[in-house]
CHARMM internal coordinates of N, CA and C (Angstrom, degrees):
IC EDIT
DIST 1 N 1 CA 1.4431
DIST 1 CA 1 C 1.5339
ANGL 1 N 1 CA 1 C 109.60
DIST 1 C 2 N 1.2886
ANGL 1 CA 1 C 2 N 116.26
DIHE 1 N 1 CA 1 C 2 N 130.45
DIST 2 N 2 CA 1.4612
ANGL 1 C 2 N 2 CA 121.92
DIHE 1 CA 1 C 2 N 2 CA -178.51
DIST 2 CA 2 C 1.5267
ANGL 2 N 2 CA 2 C 109.74
DIHE 1 C 2 N 2 CA 2 C -86.35
DIST 2 C 3 N 1.3206
ANGL 2 CA 2 C 3 N 116.10
DIHE 2 N 2 CA 2 C 3 N 129.28
DIST 3 N 3 CA 1.4600
ANGL 2 C 3 N 3 CA 120.93
DIHE 2 CA 2 C 3 N 3 CA 176.75
DIST 3 CA 3 C 1.5148
ANGL 3 N 3 CA 3 C 109.05
DIHE 2 C 3 N 3 CA 3 C -97.78
DIST 3 C 4 N 1.3002
ANGL 3 CA 3 C 4 N 115.60
DIHE 3 N 3 CA 3 C 4 N 137.64
DIST 4 N 4 CA 1.4551
ANGL 3 C 4 N 4 CA 121.19
DIHE 3 CA 3 C 4 N 4 CA 178.80
DIST 4 CA 4 C 1.5259
ANGL 4 N 4 CA 4 C 108.67
DIHE 3 C 4 N 4 CA 4 C -108.65
DIST 4 C 5 N 1.3150
ANGL 4 CA 4 C 5 N 115.76
DIHE 4 N 4 CA 4 C 5 N 125.70
DIST 5 N 5 CA 1.4633
ANGL 4 C 5 N 5 CA 119.91
DIHE 4 CA 4 C 5 N 5 CA 178.74
DIST 5 CA 5 C 1.5198
ANGL 5 N 5 CA 5 C 109.78
DIHE 4 C 5 N 5 CA 5 C -72.26
DIST 5 C 6 N 1.3281
ANGL 5 CA 5 C 6 N 115.39
DIHE 5 N 5 CA 5 C 6 N 144.44
DIST 6 N 6 CA 1.4562
ANGL 5 C 6 N 6 CA 119.64
DIHE 5 CA 5 C 6 N 6 CA 175.26
DIST 6 CA 6 C 1.5241
ANGL 6 N 6 CA 6 C 107.66
DIHE 5 C 6 N 6 CA 6 C -75.90
DIST 6 C 7 N 1.3096
ANGL 6 CA 6 C 7 N 116.78
DIHE 6 N 6 CA 6 C 7 N 132.89
DIST 7 N 7 CA 1.4703
ANGL 6 C 7 N 7 CA 118.95
DIHE 6 CA 6 C 7 N 7 CA -179.43
DIST 7 CA 7 C 1.5349
ANGL 7 N 7 CA 7 C 111.24
DIHE 6 C 7 N 7 CA 7 C -69.38
DIST 7 C 8 N 1.3158
ANGL 7 CA 7 C 8 N 114.77
DIHE 7 N 7 CA 7 C 8 N 157.67
DIST 8 N 8 CA 1.4623
ANGL 7 C 8 N 8 CA 120.80
DIHE 7 CA 7 C 8 N 8 CA 173.11
DIST 8 CA 8 C 1.5204
ANGL 8 N 8 CA 8 C 108.32
DIHE 7 C 8 N 8 CA 8 C -121.11
DIST 8 C 9 N 1.3220
ANGL 8 CA 8 C 9 N 114.41
DIHE 8 N 8 CA 8 C 9 N 161.28
DIST 9 N 9 CA 1.4627
ANGL 8 C 9 N 9 CA 119.72
DIHE 8 CA 8 C 9 N 9 CA -177.58
DIST 9 CA 9 C 1.5265
ANGL 9 N 9 CA 9 C 109.22
DIHE 8 C 9 N 9 CA 9 C -141.74
DIST 9 C 10 N 1.3204
ANGL 9 CA 9 C 10 N 115.28
DIHE 9 N 9 CA 9 C 10 N 139.93
DIST 10 N 10 CA 1.4594
ANGL 9 C 10 N 10 CA 121.42
DIHE 9 CA 9 C 10 N 10 CA 175.48
DIST 10 CA 10 C 1.5246
ANGL 10 N 10 CA 10 C 110.11
DIHE 9 C 10 N 10 CA 10 C -107.26
DIST 10 C 11 N 1.3092
ANGL 10 CA 10 C 11 N 115.57
DIHE 10 N 10 CA 10 C 11 N 168.31
DIST 11 N 11 CA 1.4686
ANGL 10 C 11 N 11 CA 120.30
DIHE 10 CA 10 C 11 N 11 CA -177.17
DIST 11 CA 11 C 1.5234
ANGL 11 N 11 CA 11 C 110.96
DIHE 10 C 11 N 11 CA 11 C -62.04
DIST 11 C 12 N 1.3368
ANGL 11 CA 11 C 12 N 117.65
DIHE 11 N 11 CA 11 C 12 N -38.13
DIST 12 N 12 CA 1.4677
ANGL 11 C 12 N 12 CA 119.61
DIHE 11 CA 11 C 12 N 12 CA 179.66
DIST 12 CA 12 C 1.5285
ANGL 12 N 12 CA 12 C 111.54
DIHE 11 C 12 N 12 CA 12 C -65.40
DIST 12 C 13 N 1.3451
ANGL 12 CA 12 C 13 N 117.38
DIHE 12 N 12 CA 12 C 13 N -26.05
DIST 13 N 13 CA 1.4689
ANGL 12 C 13 N 13 CA 120.63
DIHE 12 CA 12 C 13 N 13 CA 178.61
DIST 13 CA 13 C 1.5292
ANGL 13 N 13 CA 13 C 112.05
DIHE 12 C 13 N 13 CA 13 C -65.17
DIST 13 C 14 N 1.3171
ANGL 13 CA 13 C 14 N 116.57
DIHE 13 N 13 CA 13 C 14 N -23.31
DIST 14 N 14 CA 1.4687
ANGL 13 C 14 N 14 CA 121.11
DIHE 13 CA 13 C 14 N 14 CA 178.13
DIST 14 CA 14 C 1.5316
ANGL 14 N 14 CA 14 C 110.29
DIHE 13 C 14 N 14 CA 14 C -113.50
DIST 14 C 15 N 1.3467
ANGL 14 CA 14 C 15 N 114.87
DIHE 14 N 14 CA 14 C 15 N 30.17
DIST 15 N 15 CA 1.4769
ANGL 14 C 15 N 15 CA 122.65
DIHE 14 CA 14 C 15 N 15 CA 176.67
DIST 15 CA 15 C 1.5243
ANGL 15 N 15 CA 15 C 113.08
DIHE 14 C 15 N 15 CA 15 C 54.54
DIST 15 C 16 N 1.3229
ANGL 15 CA 15 C 16 N 116.21
DIHE 15 N 15 CA 15 C 16 N 36.49
DIST 16 N 16 CA 1.4755
ANGL 15 C 16 N 16 CA 122.13
DIHE 15 CA 15 C 16 N 16 CA 178.30
DIST 16 CA 16 C 1.5268
ANGL 16 N 16 CA 16 C 111.45
DIHE 15 C 16 N 16 CA 16 C 49.77
DIST 16 C 17 N 1.3170
ANGL 16 CA 16 C 17 N 115.28
DIHE 16 N 16 CA 16 C 17 N 45.61
DIST 17 N 17 CA 1.4585
ANGL 16 C 17 N 17 CA 120.14
DIHE 16 CA 16 C 17 N 17 CA -177.74
DIST 17 CA 17 C 1.5255
ANGL 17 N 17 CA 17 C 111.97
DIHE 16 C 17 N 17 CA 17 C -56.23
DIST 17 C 18 N 1.2852
ANGL 17 CA 17 C 18 N 116.12
DIHE 17 N 17 CA 17 C 18 N 144.48
DIST 18 N 18 CA 1.4640
ANGL 17 C 18 N 18 CA 123.64
DIHE 17 CA 17 C 18 N 18 CA 175.31
DIST 18 CA 18 C 1.5234
ANGL 18 N 18 CA 18 C 110.18
DIHE 17 C 18 N 18 CA 18 C -111.68
DIST 18 C 19 N 1.3464
ANGL 18 CA 18 C 19 N 116.34
DIHE 18 N 18 CA 18 C 19 N 1.97
DIST 19 N 19 CA 1.4671
ANGL 18 C 19 N 19 CA 121.63
DIHE 18 CA 18 C 19 N 19 CA -176.09
DIST 19 CA 19 C 1.5194
ANGL 19 N 19 CA 19 C 111.41
DIHE 18 C 19 N 19 CA 19 C -108.77
DIST 19 C 20 N 1.3079
ANGL 19 CA 19 C 20 N 116.15
DIHE 19 N 19 CA 19 C 20 N 136.94
DIST 20 N 20 CA 1.4626
ANGL 19 C 20 N 20 CA 120.80
DIHE 19 CA 19 C 20 N 20 CA 172.65
DIST 20 CA 20 C 1.5203
ANGL 20 N 20 CA 20 C 108.77
DIHE 19 C 20 N 20 CA 20 C -73.55
DIST 20 C 21 N 1.3294
ANGL 20 CA 20 C 21 N 115.57
DIHE 20 N 20 CA 20 C 21 N 156.44
DIST 21 N 21 CA 1.4479
ANGL 20 C 21 N 21 CA 119.48
DIHE 20 CA 20 C 21 N 21 CA 175.12
DIST 21 CA 21 C 1.5159
ANGL 21 N 21 CA 21 C 112.04
DIHE 20 C 21 N 21 CA 21 C 126.09
DIST 21 C 22 N 1.3238
ANGL 21 CA 21 C 22 N 115.78
DIHE 21 N 21 CA 21 C 22 N -163.44
DIST 22 N 22 CA 1.4595
ANGL 21 C 22 N 22 CA 122.83
DIHE 21 CA 21 C 22 N 22 CA -177.79
DIST 22 CA 22 C 1.5296
ANGL 22 N 22 CA 22 C 110.49
DIHE 21 C 22 N 22 CA 22 C -82.16
DIST 22 C 23 N 1.3333
ANGL 22 CA 22 C 23 N 115.43
DIHE 22 N 22 CA 22 C 23 N 133.29
DIST 23 N 23 CA 1.4547
ANGL 22 C 23 N 23 CA 122.17
DIHE 22 CA 22 C 23 N 23 CA 178.02
DIST 23 CA 23 C 1.5243
ANGL 23 N 23 CA 23 C 107.68
DIHE 22 C 23 N 23 CA 23 C -128.07
DIST 23 C 24 N 1.3257
ANGL 23 CA 23 C 24 N 117.52
DIHE 23 N 23 CA 23 C 24 N 132.11
DIST 24 N 24 CA 1.4636
ANGL 23 C 24 N 24 CA 121.39
DIHE 23 CA 23 C 24 N 24 CA 177.56
DIST 24 CA 24 C 1.5218
ANGL 24 N 24 CA 24 C 109.00
DIHE 23 C 24 N 24 CA 24 C -77.02
DIST 24 C 25 N 1.3401
ANGL 24 CA 24 C 25 N 115.06
DIHE 24 N 24 CA 24 C 25 N 134.75
DIST 25 N 25 CA 1.4592
ANGL 24 C 25 N 25 CA 121.48
DIHE 24 CA 24 C 25 N 25 CA 176.52
DIST 25 CA 25 C 1.5205
ANGL 25 N 25 CA 25 C 107.53
DIHE 24 C 25 N 25 CA 25 C -147.70
DIST 25 C 26 N 1.3105
ANGL 25 CA 25 C 26 N 116.77
DIHE 25 N 25 CA 25 C 26 N 119.71
DIST 26 N 26 CA 1.4604
ANGL 25 C 26 N 26 CA 122.85
DIHE 25 CA 25 C 26 N 26 CA -176.61
DIST 26 CA 26 C 1.5189
ANGL 26 N 26 CA 26 C 110.25
DIHE 25 C 26 N 26 CA 26 C 50.68
DIST 26 C 27 N 1.3261
ANGL 26 CA 26 C 27 N 118.38
DIHE 26 N 26 CA 26 C 27 N -118.82
DIST 27 N 27 CA 1.4698
ANGL 26 C 27 N 27 CA 121.02
DIHE 26 CA 26 C 27 N 27 CA -176.94
DIST 27 CA 27 C 1.5220
ANGL 27 N 27 CA 27 C 112.18
DIHE 26 C 27 N 27 CA 27 C -105.78
DIST 27 C 28 N 1.3415
ANGL 27 CA 27 C 28 N 117.25
DIHE 27 N 27 CA 27 C 28 N 27.93
DIST 28 N 28 CA 1.4643
ANGL 27 C 28 N 28 CA 120.37
DIHE 27 CA 27 C 28 N 28 CA -177.28
DIST 28 CA 28 C 1.5206
ANGL 28 N 28 CA 28 C 111.33
DIHE 27 C 28 N 28 CA 28 C -144.54
DIST 28 C 29 N 1.3110
ANGL 28 CA 28 C 29 N 114.60
DIHE 28 N 28 CA 28 C 29 N 166.97
DIST 29 N 29 CA 1.4647
ANGL 28 C 29 N 29 CA 121.91
DIHE 28 CA 28 C 29 N 29 CA 172.27
DIST 29 CA 29 C 1.5235
ANGL 29 N 29 CA 29 C 107.12
DIHE 28 C 29 N 29 CA 29 C -109.73
DIST 29 C 30 N 1.3246
ANGL 29 CA 29 C 30 N 115.83
DIHE 29 N 29 CA 29 C 30 N 133.18
DIST 30 N 30 CA 1.4553
ANGL 29 C 30 N 30 CA 121.06
DIHE 29 CA 29 C 30 N 30 CA -179.11
DIST 30 CA 30 C 1.5211
ANGL 30 N 30 CA 30 C 109.13
DIHE 29 C 30 N 30 CA 30 C -111.00
DIST 30 C 31 N 1.3205
ANGL 30 CA 30 C 31 N 115.92
DIHE 30 N 30 CA 30 C 31 N 132.08
DIST 31 N 31 CA 1.4668
ANGL 30 C 31 N 31 CA 121.72
DIHE 30 CA 30 C 31 N 31 CA 176.67
DIST 31 CA 31 C 1.5214
ANGL 31 N 31 CA 31 C 108.34
DIHE 30 C 31 N 31 CA 31 C -87.82
DIST 31 C 32 N 1.3259
ANGL 31 CA 31 C 32 N 116.25
DIHE 31 N 31 CA 31 C 32 N 110.88
DIST 32 N 32 CA 1.4611
ANGL 31 C 32 N 32 CA 122.39
DIHE 31 CA 31 C 32 N 32 CA -179.50
DIST 32 CA 32 C 1.5259
ANGL 32 N 32 CA 32 C 108.91
DIHE 31 C 32 N 32 CA 32 C -102.45
DIST 32 C 33 N 1.3314
ANGL 32 CA 32 C 33 N 115.49
DIHE 32 N 32 CA 32 C 33 N 128.54
DIST 33 N 33 CA 1.4730
ANGL 32 C 33 N 33 CA 121.54
DIHE 32 CA 32 C 33 N 33 CA 177.65
DIST 33 CA 33 C 1.5300
ANGL 33 N 33 CA 33 C 109.70
DIHE 32 C 33 N 33 CA 33 C -105.66
DIST 33 C 34 N 1.3032
ANGL 33 CA 33 C 34 N 115.39
DIHE 33 N 33 CA 33 C 34 N 164.50
DIST 34 N 34 CA 1.4635
ANGL 33 C 34 N 34 CA 121.32
DIHE 33 CA 33 C 34 N 34 CA 178.80
DIST 34 CA 34 C 1.5267
ANGL 34 N 34 CA 34 C 110.74
DIHE 33 C 34 N 34 CA 34 C -56.61
DIST 34 C 35 N 1.3273
ANGL 34 CA 34 C 35 N 117.70
DIHE 34 N 34 CA 34 C 35 N -37.50
DIST 35 N 35 CA 1.4655
ANGL 34 C 35 N 35 CA 120.91
DIHE 34 CA 34 C 35 N 35 CA -177.39
DIST 35 CA 35 C 1.5394
ANGL 35 N 35 CA 35 C 111.51
DIHE 34 C 35 N 35 CA 35 C -62.73
DIST 35 C 36 N 1.3395
ANGL 35 CA 35 C 36 N 118.17
DIHE 35 N 35 CA 35 C 36 N -37.27
DIST 36 N 36 CA 1.4641
ANGL 35 C 36 N 36 CA 120.16
DIHE 35 CA 35 C 36 N 36 CA 176.94
DIST 36 CA 36 C 1.5268
ANGL 36 N 36 CA 36 C 111.25
DIHE 35 C 36 N 36 CA 36 C -67.61
DIST 36 C 37 N 1.3209
ANGL 36 CA 36 C 37 N 116.19
DIHE 36 N 36 CA 36 C 37 N -41.13
DIST 37 N 37 CA 1.4689
ANGL 36 C 37 N 37 CA 119.85
DIHE 36 CA 36 C 37 N 37 CA 178.15
DIST 37 CA 37 C 1.5260
ANGL 37 N 37 CA 37 C 110.02
DIHE 36 C 37 N 37 CA 37 C -61.98
DIST 37 C 38 N 1.3249
ANGL 37 CA 37 C 38 N 117.16
DIHE 37 N 37 CA 37 C 38 N -43.97
DIST 38 N 38 CA 1.4662
ANGL 37 C 38 N 38 CA 120.77
DIHE 37 CA 37 C 38 N 38 CA 178.57
DIST 38 CA 38 C 1.5319
ANGL 38 N 38 CA 38 C 111.33
DIHE 37 C 38 N 38 CA 38 C -62.55
DIST 38 C 39 N 1.3193
ANGL 38 CA 38 C 39 N 116.77
DIHE 38 N 38 CA 38 C 39 N -39.38
DIST 39 N 39 CA 1.4643
ANGL 38 C 39 N 39 CA 120.62
DIHE 38 CA 38 C 39 N 39 CA 178.17
DIST 39 CA 39 C 1.5187
ANGL 39 N 39 CA 39 C 110.18
DIHE 38 C 39 N 39 CA 39 C -64.14
DIST 39 C 40 N 1.3292
ANGL 39 CA 39 C 40 N 117.43
DIHE 39 N 39 CA 39 C 40 N -43.91
DIST 40 N 40 CA 1.4595
ANGL 39 C 40 N 40 CA 120.75
DIHE 39 CA 39 C 40 N 40 CA 178.34
DIST 40 CA 40 C 1.5234
ANGL 40 N 40 CA 40 C 111.56
DIHE 39 C 40 N 40 CA 40 C -64.95
DIST 40 C 41 N 1.3228
ANGL 40 CA 40 C 41 N 118.32
DIHE 40 N 40 CA 40 C 41 N -34.13
DIST 41 N 41 CA 1.4747
ANGL 40 C 41 N 41 CA 119.69
DIHE 40 CA 40 C 41 N 41 CA 177.26
DIST 41 CA 41 C 1.5234
ANGL 41 N 41 CA 41 C 110.20
DIHE 40 C 41 N 41 CA 41 C -60.94
DIST 41 C 42 N 1.3437
ANGL 41 CA 41 C 42 N 116.32
DIHE 41 N 41 CA 41 C 42 N -38.54
DIST 42 N 42 CA 1.4674
ANGL 41 C 42 N 42 CA 120.79
DIHE 41 CA 41 C 42 N 42 CA 179.27
DIST 42 CA 42 C 1.5245
ANGL 42 N 42 CA 42 C 112.30
DIHE 41 C 42 N 42 CA 42 C -74.01
DIST 42 C 43 N 1.3425
ANGL 42 CA 42 C 43 N 117.26
DIHE 42 N 42 CA 42 C 43 N -30.98
DIST 43 N 43 CA 1.4617
ANGL 42 C 43 N 43 CA 122.18
DIHE 42 CA 42 C 43 N 43 CA -177.98
DIST 43 CA 43 C 1.5360
ANGL 43 N 43 CA 43 C 108.51
DIHE 42 C 43 N 43 CA 43 C -143.79
DIST 43 C 44 N 1.3317
ANGL 43 CA 43 C 44 N 117.09
DIHE 43 N 43 CA 43 C 44 N 79.96
DIST 44 N 44 CA 1.4681
ANGL 43 C 44 N 44 CA 121.06
DIHE 43 CA 43 C 44 N 44 CA -173.42
DIST 44 CA 44 C 1.5243
ANGL 44 N 44 CA 44 C 114.89
DIHE 43 C 44 N 44 CA 44 C -60.79
DIST 44 C 45 N 1.3280
ANGL 44 CA 44 C 45 N 118.49
DIHE 44 N 44 CA 44 C 45 N -20.93
DIST 45 N 45 CA 1.4585
ANGL 44 C 45 N 45 CA 121.07
DIHE 44 CA 44 C 45 N 45 CA -178.94
DIST 45 CA 45 C 1.5294
ANGL 45 N 45 CA 45 C 113.30
DIHE 44 C 45 N 45 CA 45 C -96.57
DIST 45 C 46 N 1.3223
ANGL 45 CA 45 C 46 N 117.19
DIHE 45 N 45 CA 45 C 46 N -1.22
DIST 46 N 46 CA 1.4623
ANGL 45 C 46 N 46 CA 120.69
DIHE 45 CA 45 C 46 N 46 CA 177.53
DIST 46 CA 46 C 1.5244
ANGL 46 N 46 CA 46 C 110.64
DIHE 45 C 46 N 46 CA 46 C -71.03
DIST 46 C 47 N 1.3358
ANGL 46 CA 46 C 47 N 115.35
DIHE 46 N 46 CA 46 C 47 N 164.89
DIST 47 N 47 CA 1.4684
ANGL 46 C 47 N 47 CA 120.82
DIHE 46 CA 46 C 47 N 47 CA -177.35
DIST 47 CA 47 C 1.5233
ANGL 47 N 47 CA 47 C 109.88
DIHE 46 C 47 N 47 CA 47 C -131.59
DIST 47 C 48 N 1.3247
ANGL 47 CA 47 C 48 N 115.07
DIHE 47 N 47 CA 47 C 48 N 148.78
DIST 48 N 48 CA 1.4596
ANGL 47 C 48 N 48 CA 122.06
DIHE 47 CA 47 C 48 N 48 CA 174.28
DIST 48 CA 48 C 1.5191
ANGL 48 N 48 CA 48 C 109.70
DIHE 47 C 48 N 48 CA 48 C -105.97
DIST 48 C 49 N 1.3279
ANGL 48 CA 48 C 49 N 116.20
DIHE 48 N 48 CA 48 C 49 N 137.87
DIST 49 N 49 CA 1.4577
ANGL 48 C 49 N 49 CA 121.20
DIHE 48 CA 48 C 49 N 49 CA 169.35
DIST 49 CA 49 C 1.5166
ANGL 49 N 49 CA 49 C 106.59
DIHE 48 C 49 N 49 CA 49 C -77.70
DIST 49 C 50 N 1.3230
ANGL 49 CA 49 C 50 N 116.67
DIHE 49 N 49 CA 49 C 50 N 140.59
DIST 50 N 50 CA 1.4601
ANGL 49 C 50 N 50 CA 121.54
DIHE 49 CA 49 C 50 N 50 CA -178.01
DIST 50 CA 50 C 1.5232
ANGL 50 N 50 CA 50 C 111.44
DIHE 49 C 50 N 50 CA 50 C -106.44
DIST 50 C 51 N 1.3082
ANGL 50 CA 50 C 51 N 116.08
DIHE 50 N 50 CA 50 C 51 N 136.79
DIST 51 N 51 CA 1.4638
ANGL 50 C 51 N 51 CA 122.24
DIHE 50 CA 50 C 51 N 51 CA 168.83
DIST 51 CA 51 C 1.5226
ANGL 51 N 51 CA 51 C 105.67
DIHE 50 C 51 N 51 CA 51 C -97.20
DIST 51 C 52 N 1.3183
ANGL 51 CA 51 C 52 N 116.41
DIHE 51 N 51 CA 51 C 52 N 119.84
DIST 52 N 52 CA 1.4651
ANGL 51 C 52 N 52 CA 121.92
DIHE 51 CA 51 C 52 N 52 CA -175.44
DIST 52 CA 52 C 1.5201
ANGL 52 N 52 CA 52 C 109.16
DIHE 51 C 52 N 52 CA 52 C -110.41
DIST 52 C 53 N 1.3227
ANGL 52 CA 52 C 53 N 115.40
DIHE 52 N 52 CA 52 C 53 N 136.06
DIST 53 N 53 CA 1.4624
ANGL 52 C 53 N 53 CA 121.33
DIHE 52 CA 52 C 53 N 53 CA 176.46
DIST 53 CA 53 C 1.5217
ANGL 53 N 53 CA 53 C 107.63
DIHE 52 C 53 N 53 CA 53 C -141.41
DIST 53 C 54 N 1.3132
ANGL 53 CA 53 C 54 N 115.73
DIHE 53 N 53 CA 53 C 54 N 164.30
DIST 54 N 54 CA 1.4616
ANGL 53 C 54 N 54 CA 120.45
DIHE 53 CA 53 C 54 N 54 CA 176.83
DIST 54 CA 54 C 1.5168
ANGL 54 N 54 CA 54 C 108.66
DIHE 53 C 54 N 54 CA 54 C -100.56
DIST 54 C 55 N 1.3170
ANGL 54 CA 54 C 55 N 116.68
DIHE 54 N 54 CA 54 C 55 N 139.95
DIST 55 N 55 CA 1.4615
ANGL 54 C 55 N 55 CA 119.27
DIHE 54 CA 54 C 55 N 55 CA 174.68
DIST 55 CA 55 C 1.5298
ANGL 55 N 55 CA 55 C 108.40
DIHE 54 C 55 N 55 CA 55 C -81.59
DIST 55 C 56 N 1.2903
ANGL 55 CA 55 C 56 N 117.75
DIHE 55 N 55 CA 55 C 56 N -175.95
DIST 56 N 56 CA 1.4553
ANGL 55 C 56 N 56 CA 122.27
DIHE 55 CA 55 C 56 N 56 CA -177.45
DIST 56 CA 56 C 1.5118
ANGL 56 N 56 CA 56 C 114.58
DIHE 55 C 56 N 56 CA 56 C -63.33
DIST 56 C 57 N 1.3221
ANGL 56 CA 56 C 57 N 116.96
DIHE 56 N 56 CA 56 C 57 N -17.51
DIST 57 N 57 CA 1.4655
ANGL 56 C 57 N 57 CA 121.03
DIHE 56 CA 56 C 57 N 57 CA -178.74
DIST 57 CA 57 C 1.5257
ANGL 57 N 57 CA 57 C 112.53
DIHE 56 C 57 N 57 CA 57 C -106.39
DIST 57 C 58 N 1.3364
ANGL 57 CA 57 C 58 N 116.81
DIHE 57 N 57 CA 57 C 58 N 11.49
DIST 58 N 58 CA 1.4575
ANGL 57 C 58 N 58 CA 120.87
DIHE 57 CA 57 C 58 N 58 CA 176.99
DIST 58 CA 58 C 1.5116
ANGL 58 N 58 CA 58 C 115.68
DIHE 57 C 58 N 58 CA 58 C 85.23
DIST 58 C 59 N 1.3247
ANGL 58 CA 58 C 59 N 117.94
DIHE 58 N 58 CA 58 C 59 N 2.08
DIST 59 N 59 CA 1.4664
ANGL 58 C 59 N 59 CA 119.82
DIHE 58 CA 58 C 59 N 59 CA 177.21
DIST 59 CA 59 C 1.5231
ANGL 59 N 59 CA 59 C 109.36
DIHE 58 C 59 N 59 CA 59 C -79.19
DIST 59 C 60 N 1.3341
ANGL 59 CA 59 C 60 N 116.18
DIHE 59 N 59 CA 59 C 60 N 147.88
DIST 60 N 60 CA 1.4566
ANGL 59 C 60 N 60 CA 120.63
DIHE 59 CA 59 C 60 N 60 CA 178.86
DIST 60 CA 60 C 1.5265
ANGL 60 N 60 CA 60 C 109.91
DIHE 59 C 60 N 60 CA 60 C -86.29
DIST 60 C 61 N 1.3213
ANGL 60 CA 60 C 61 N 114.65
DIHE 60 N 60 CA 60 C 61 N 128.65
DIST 61 N 61 CA 1.4632
ANGL 60 C 61 N 61 CA 122.68
DIHE 60 CA 60 C 61 N 61 CA 176.43
DIST 61 CA 61 C 1.5279
ANGL 61 N 61 CA 61 C 106.33
DIHE 60 C 61 N 61 CA 61 C -119.47
DIST 61 C 62 N 1.3196
ANGL 61 CA 61 C 62 N 117.43
DIHE 61 N 61 CA 61 C 62 N 134.65
DIST 62 N 62 CA 1.4649
ANGL 61 C 62 N 62 CA 120.88
DIHE 61 CA 61 C 62 N 62 CA -179.34
DIST 62 CA 62 C 1.5167
ANGL 62 N 62 CA 62 C 110.01
DIHE 61 C 62 N 62 CA 62 C -129.28
DIST 62 C 63 N 1.3392
ANGL 62 CA 62 C 63 N 113.30
DIHE 62 N 62 CA 62 C 63 N 153.28
DIST 63 N 63 CA 1.4564
ANGL 62 C 63 N 63 CA 117.84
DIHE 62 CA 62 C 63 N 63 CA 171.55
DIST 63 CA 63 C 1.5182
ANGL 63 N 63 CA 63 C 109.39
DIHE 62 C 63 N 63 CA 63 C -141.65
DIST 63 C 64 N 1.3354
ANGL 63 CA 63 C 64 N 115.85
DIHE 63 N 63 CA 63 C 64 N 142.67
DIST 64 N 64 CA 1.4596
ANGL 63 C 64 N 64 CA 119.94
DIHE 63 CA 63 C 64 N 64 CA 178.47
DIST 64 CA 64 C 1.5256
ANGL 64 N 64 CA 64 C 110.28
DIHE 63 C 64 N 64 CA 64 C -65.63
DIST 64 C 65 N 1.3473
ANGL 64 CA 64 C 65 N 116.48
DIHE 64 N 64 CA 64 C 65 N 133.86
DIST 65 N 65 CA 1.4595
ANGL 64 C 65 N 65 CA 119.30
DIHE 64 CA 64 C 65 N 65 CA -177.44
DIST 65 CA 65 C 1.5079
ANGL 65 N 65 CA 65 C 114.33
DIHE 64 C 65 N 65 CA 65 C -123.70
DIST 65 C 66 N 1.3310
ANGL 65 CA 65 C 66 N 118.55
DIHE 65 N 65 CA 65 C 66 N -25.92
DIST 66 N 66 CA 1.4678
ANGL 65 C 66 N 66 CA 120.37
DIHE 65 CA 65 C 66 N 66 CA -179.47
DIST 66 CA 66 C 1.5128
ANGL 66 N 66 CA 66 C 108.44
DIHE 65 C 66 N 66 CA 66 C -145.96
DIST 66 C 67 N 1.3383
ANGL 66 CA 66 C 67 N 115.45
DIHE 66 N 66 CA 66 C 67 N 135.67
DIST 67 N 67 CA 1.4597
ANGL 66 C 67 N 67 CA 120.84
DIHE 66 CA 66 C 67 N 67 CA -178.80
DIST 67 CA 67 C 1.5254
ANGL 67 N 67 CA 67 C 110.42
DIHE 66 C 67 N 67 CA 67 C -98.95
DIST 67 C 68 N 1.3245
ANGL 67 CA 67 C 68 N 115.67
DIHE 67 N 67 CA 67 C 68 N 134.43
DIST 68 N 68 CA 1.4561
ANGL 67 C 68 N 68 CA 122.73
DIHE 67 CA 67 C 68 N 68 CA 174.47
DIST 68 CA 68 C 1.5215
ANGL 68 N 68 CA 68 C 107.90
DIHE 67 C 68 N 68 CA 68 C -114.55
DIST 68 C 69 N 1.3378
ANGL 68 CA 68 C 69 N 117.18
DIHE 68 N 68 CA 68 C 69 N 108.25
DIST 69 N 69 CA 1.4641
ANGL 68 C 69 N 69 CA 119.35
DIHE 68 CA 68 C 69 N 69 CA -178.17
DIST 69 CA 69 C 1.5238
ANGL 69 N 69 CA 69 C 112.04
DIHE 68 C 69 N 69 CA 69 C -65.40
DIST 69 C 70 N 1.3236
ANGL 69 CA 69 C 70 N 115.01
DIHE 69 N 69 CA 69 C 70 N 156.02
DIST 70 N 70 CA 1.4611
ANGL 69 C 70 N 70 CA 120.18
DIHE 69 CA 69 C 70 N 70 CA 175.86
DIST 70 CA 70 C 1.5297
ANGL 70 N 70 CA 70 C 108.55
DIHE 69 C 70 N 70 CA 70 C -71.54
DIST 70 C 71 N 1.2989
ANGL 70 CA 70 C 71 N 114.82
DIHE 70 N 70 CA 70 C 71 N 158.69
DIST 71 N 71 CA 1.4731
ANGL 70 C 71 N 71 CA 119.04
DIHE 70 CA 70 C 71 N 71 CA -178.80
DIST 71 CA 71 C 1.4989
ANGL 71 N 71 CA 71 C 112.49
DIHE 70 C 71 N 71 CA 71 C -94.94
END
COOR INIT
IC SEED 1 N 1 CA 1 C
IC BUILD
């Protein structure tokens, strides 16, 4: 059985967005909340693990679920 790693995303991957809402990234839309933006402000090089799911029309929707601070 093949395991697929959950993707991660950094603030630069979403052009250091300051706006909440949907952001396009690769082949998916990511839901960014104020809390993720605030976390990135404190640690701009940290990364979030993404939980990816398909919506009813087969599009990929992702949301940040776990933060990995920079070293």
